[in-house]
Structure formats: structure tokens, C-alpha cells
Backbone as numpy.savetxt, mean C-alpha at the origin, in Angstrom:
# Nx Ny Nz CAx CAy CAz Cx Cy Cz
1.34 -24.90 4.09 0.04 -24.67 4.67 -0.56 -23.40 4.08
-1.79 -23.46 3.66 -2.50 -22.34 3.09 -3.02 -21.43 4.20
-3.16 -20.13 3.89 -3.62 -19.16 4.89 -4.91 -18.49 4.44
-5.68 -18.04 5.42 -6.92 -17.31 5.18 -6.58 -16.00 4.44
-7.34 -15.67 3.41 -7.08 -14.47 2.64 -7.33 -13.18 3.42
-8.14 -13.26 4.47 -8.46 -12.04 5.21 -7.57 -11.88 6.45
-7.56 -12.87 7.32 -6.85 -12.70 8.60 -5.46 -13.34 8.61
-5.16 -14.24 7.68 -3.84 -14.84 7.60 -3.63 -16.07 8.47
-4.68 -16.59 9.10 -4.56 -17.80 9.91 -4.41 -19.02 9.01
-3.76 -20.04 9.51 -3.61 -21.28 8.75 -4.94 -21.99 8.57
-5.17 -22.54 7.36 -6.42 -23.23 7.05 -6.14 -24.49 6.23
-7.17 -25.28 5.98 -7.06 -26.46 5.13 -6.77 -26.04 3.69
-6.20 -26.96 2.93 -5.81 -26.64 1.55 -6.98 -26.35 0.62
-8.17 -26.86 0.93 -9.29 -26.68 0.02 -10.14 -25.45 0.34
-9.77 -24.66 1.33 -10.52 -23.47 1.72 -9.73 -22.20 1.41
-10.43 -21.07 1.25 -9.76 -19.79 1.06 -9.85 -18.92 2.31
-10.86 -19.16 3.16 -11.08 -18.37 4.36 -11.27 -19.30 5.55
-10.90 -18.83 6.74 -11.03 -19.67 7.93 -12.47 -19.74 8.42
-13.28 -18.72 8.14 -14.68 -18.72 8.53 -15.46 -17.79 7.61
-16.77 -17.91 7.63 -17.62 -17.10 6.76 -17.50 -15.61 7.06
-17.25 -15.27 8.31 -17.11 -13.87 8.70 -15.92 -13.23 7.98
-14.81 -13.97 7.90 -13.63 -13.47 7.19 -13.94 -13.27 5.70
-14.67 -14.21 5.12 -15.03 -14.10 3.70 -15.90 -12.87 3.47
-16.89 -12.65 4.33 -17.77 -11.48 4.19 -17.00 -10.18 4.34
-16.10 -10.11 5.31 -15.30 -8.91 5.50 -14.38 -8.65 4.31
-13.80 -9.72 3.77 -12.91 -9.62 2.61 -13.66 -9.07 1.40
-14.85 -9.60 1.15 -15.65 -9.14 0.01 -16.05 -7.68 0.20
-16.45 -7.29 1.41 -16.83 -5.90 1.67 -15.65 -4.96 1.46
-14.47 -5.36 1.92 -13.29 -4.51 1.76 -12.90 -4.37 0.30
-13.01 -5.45 -0.47 -12.70 -5.35 -1.89 -13.67 -4.41 -2.61
-14.94 -4.50 -2.27 -15.94 -3.61 -2.87 -15.68 -2.15 -2.47
-15.25 -1.95 -1.25 -14.97 -0.60 -0.75 -13.69 -0.03 -1.37
-12.70 -0.87 -1.60 -11.41 -0.42 -2.12 -11.39 -0.21 -3.63
-12.19 -0.93 -4.37 -12.13 -0.88 -5.83 -12.25 0.53 -6.41
-13.19 1.36 -5.97 -13.28 2.71 -6.55 -12.09 3.61 -6.20
-11.33 3.27 -5.18 -10.23 4.12 -4.72 -8.93 3.87 -5.47
-8.89 2.85 -6.32 -7.66 2.52 -7.04 -7.23 3.67 -7.95
-8.17 4.38 -8.55 -7.81 5.49 -9.43 -7.11 6.61 -8.65
-7.51 6.85 -7.41 -6.85 7.87 -6.60 -5.44 7.43 -6.21
-5.30 6.15 -5.90 -3.98 5.59 -5.59 -3.05 5.77 -6.79
-3.53 5.38 -7.96 -2.72 5.49 -9.18 -2.34 6.94 -9.44
-3.29 7.84 -9.30 -3.02 9.26 -9.52 -1.96 9.78 -8.55
-2.06 9.43 -7.27 -1.10 9.88 -6.28 0.31 9.36 -6.53
0.41 8.09 -6.92 1.73 7.51 -7.20 2.34 8.14 -8.45
1.54 8.33 -9.50 2.06 8.95 -10.73 2.48 10.40 -10.47
1.64 11.15 -9.76 1.98 12.54 -9.45 3.25 12.62 -8.60
3.38 11.77 -7.59 4.58 11.75 -6.77 5.82 11.37 -7.57
5.67 10.39 -8.47 6.80 9.98 -9.31 7.24 11.11 -10.24
6.27 11.79 -10.86 6.61 12.91 -11.74 7.31 14.02 -10.97
6.82 14.32 -9.77 7.44 15.36 -8.94 8.86 14.94 -8.55
9.03 13.67 -8.21 10.35 13.18 -7.83 11.32 13.28 -9.01
10.90 12.84 -10.21 11.78 12.91 -11.37 12.07 14.34 -11.77
11.10 15.23 -11.63 11.31 16.64 -11.91 12.39 17.19 -10.97
12.31 16.82 -9.70 13.31 17.26 -8.74 14.69 16.70 -9.05
14.77 15.45 -9.48 16.06 14.83 -9.82 16.68 15.55 -11.01
15.89 15.78 -12.05 16.43 16.40 -13.26 16.72 17.89 -13.09
16.03 18.56 -12.19 16.29 19.97 -11.96 17.33 20.17 -10.86
17.72 19.10 -10.19 18.73 19.20 -9.15 18.20 19.72 -7.83
16.90 19.68 -7.63 16.28 20.19 -6.41 15.94 19.03 -5.48
16.66 18.95 -4.37 16.38 17.88 -3.41 15.03 18.09 -2.72
14.58 19.34 -2.63 13.29 19.63 -2.01 12.14 19.06 -2.84
12.20 19.24 -4.16 11.17 18.69 -5.04 11.21 17.16 -5.05
12.40 16.61 -5.05 12.54 15.15 -5.02 11.94 14.59 -3.73
12.29 15.19 -2.62 11.75 14.76 -1.33 10.25 14.92 -1.24
9.72 16.02 -1.81 8.28 16.23 -1.79 7.57 15.15 -2.60
8.15 14.75 -3.72 7.55 13.68 -4.53 7.51 12.36 -3.77
8.58 12.06 -3.06 8.62 10.82 -2.27 7.61 10.89 -1.12
7.53 12.04 -0.47 6.55 12.22 0.62 5.13 12.07 0.08
4.87 12.61 -1.10 3.54 12.49 -1.70 3.19 11.03 -1.98
4.15 10.27 -2.47 3.90 8.84 -2.68 3.68 8.13 -1.35
4.43 8.50 -0.32 4.25 7.91 1.00 2.89 8.20 1.59
2.43 9.42 1.45 1.09 9.79 1.94 0.02 8.99 1.21
0.21 8.84 -0.10 -0.74 8.05 -0.89 -0.80 6.62 -0.38
0.35 6.02 -0.12 0.40 4.62 0.34 -0.16 4.49 1.76
0.05 5.48 2.61 -0.50 5.41 3.96 -2.03 5.51 3.92
-2.55 6.41 3.10 -4.00 6.59 3.03 -4.69 5.46 2.26
-4.03 4.94 1.23 -4.61 3.88 0.40 -3.60 2.73 0.28
-3.48 1.91 1.31 -2.43 0.88 1.33 -2.80 -0.38 0.52
-2.80 -0.26 -0.80 -3.08 -1.42 -1.64 -1.82 -2.26 -1.77
-1.98 -3.56 -1.67 -0.84 -4.47 -1.78 -1.12 -5.50 -2.87
-0.10 -6.24 -3.22 -0.23 -7.22 -4.31 -0.97 -8.46 -3.82
-1.56 -9.22 -4.73 -2.21 -10.48 -4.34 -1.24 -11.47 -3.68
0.02 -11.43 -4.09 1.02 -12.31 -3.48 1.24 -11.95 -2.01
1.27 -10.67 -1.70 1.43 -10.22 -0.31 0.22 -10.63 0.52
-0.97 -10.49 -0.06 -2.19 -10.90 0.63 -2.18 -12.40 0.88
-1.67 -13.18 -0.08 -1.62 -14.64 0.09 -0.69 -15.03 1.23
0.38 -14.29 1.42 1.35 -14.62 2.48 0.91 -14.09 3.84
0.45 -12.83 3.88 0.16 -12.17 5.16 -1.32 -12.13 5.52
-2.19 -12.22 4.53 -3.61 -11.97 4.76 -3.91 -10.51 4.50
-5.18 -10.20 4.25 -5.57 -8.85 3.85 -5.28 -7.82 4.94
-5.61 -8.14 6.19 -5.42 -7.18 7.29 -3.94 -6.86 7.49
-3.11 -7.87 7.57 -1.68 -7.65 7.81 -1.00 -6.99 6.61
-1.47 -7.30 5.40 -0.86 -6.68 4.23 -1.18 -5.18 4.19
-2.37 -4.77 4.62 -2.69 -3.35 4.70 -1.82 -2.66 5.76
-1.61 -3.34 6.87 -0.75 -2.79 7.92 0.69 -2.65 7.40
1.16 -3.65 6.69 2.50 -3.59 6.11 2.60 -2.46 5.09
1.55 -2.28 4.28 1.53 -1.18 3.32 1.62 0.17 4.00
0.87 0.34 5.08 0.93 1.61 5.82 2.31 1.83 6.44
2.90 0.77 6.97 4.25 0.88 7.54 5.24 1.32 6.46
5.17 0.72 5.29 6.08 1.08 4.20 5.80 2.51 3.70
4.54 2.95 3.75 4.21 4.32 3.41 4.85 5.31 4.38
4.84 4.97 5.66 5.49 5.82 6.66 7.00 5.88 6.41
7.58 4.75 6.03 9.00 4.75 5.68 9.28 5.64 4.48
8.39 5.63 3.49 8.54 6.52 2.34 8.50 7.98 2.76
7.61 8.32 3.66 7.52 9.70 4.15 8.82 10.09 4.84
9.35 9.21 5.67 10.61 9.48 6.37 11.76 9.66 5.38
11.83 8.79 4.38 12.88 8.90 3.35 12.72 10.21 2.57
11.48 10.58 2.26 11.25 11.83 1.55 11.70 13.04 2.34
11.40 13.05 3.63 11.84 14.15 4.49 13.37 14.17 4.58
13.96 12.99 4.72 15.42 12.89 4.80 16.07 13.35 3.49
15.47 13.03 2.37 16.00 13.40 1.07 15.93 14.91 0.84
14.89 15.56 1.36 14.72 16.98 1.09 15.59 17.87 1.99
16.22 17.29 2.98 17.13 18.08 3.84 18.44 18.28 3.09
18.84 19.55 2.91 20.07 19.83 2.14 21.33 19.38 2.83
């Protein structure tokens, strides 16, 4: 059974959205999110570099800070893959992204504790 791209409700095989309201909201969210992708990419790259710097220098604090930075980026900008959106819908996939971002923050804090 196919699901609505926005809310994740079950729909007919020939449709992408359960109603026009979901389609309009989905289009608005995509337009709103598109300019923010560069900030997401920057935050993930910066967090990854900080994490690797901490690993190679042997500093658990720097490693943890890098992971926390990536977690904050994911919480603020919870972009998910098209496959995740197809399974969960846009709303639930953003919620799942934020949840995983919070887990990253927790892991980063746990990692930075000596």
C-alpha cells in the first residue's frame, strides 16, 4: 500500500498525496527547506572535521563536541532521505530526524566524559 508523502496515511496506488492540503503543505515545506540545505551540509562537515580532529589528537572532549555539533545540526535542520519520507511521510520523517539528532547529542555528551 502506498502512503501520502506528507502525512504518511495509506492512499491509492495512483496518488502521491491523500488530499490537496497535504500536497500544498508538502510543496511549501520543500520550498522553505531548499535554501537551508547548505547550512545543514556545513554543520555536518564541521562536526565531522571536529570529531576526526578529536579522534586523531586523542581528545575525547573534541570528539564529543563534534558529535554534539552534528546532533544540533540535525535537530535544527532534520532533513531525511526520500526513502524515509516514502515510508514515514514528511512530518514523521522530520520527527524521526529530530529524535535521532537528540540521540547524537546524548552520545556526544557521553563521549566527551572522561
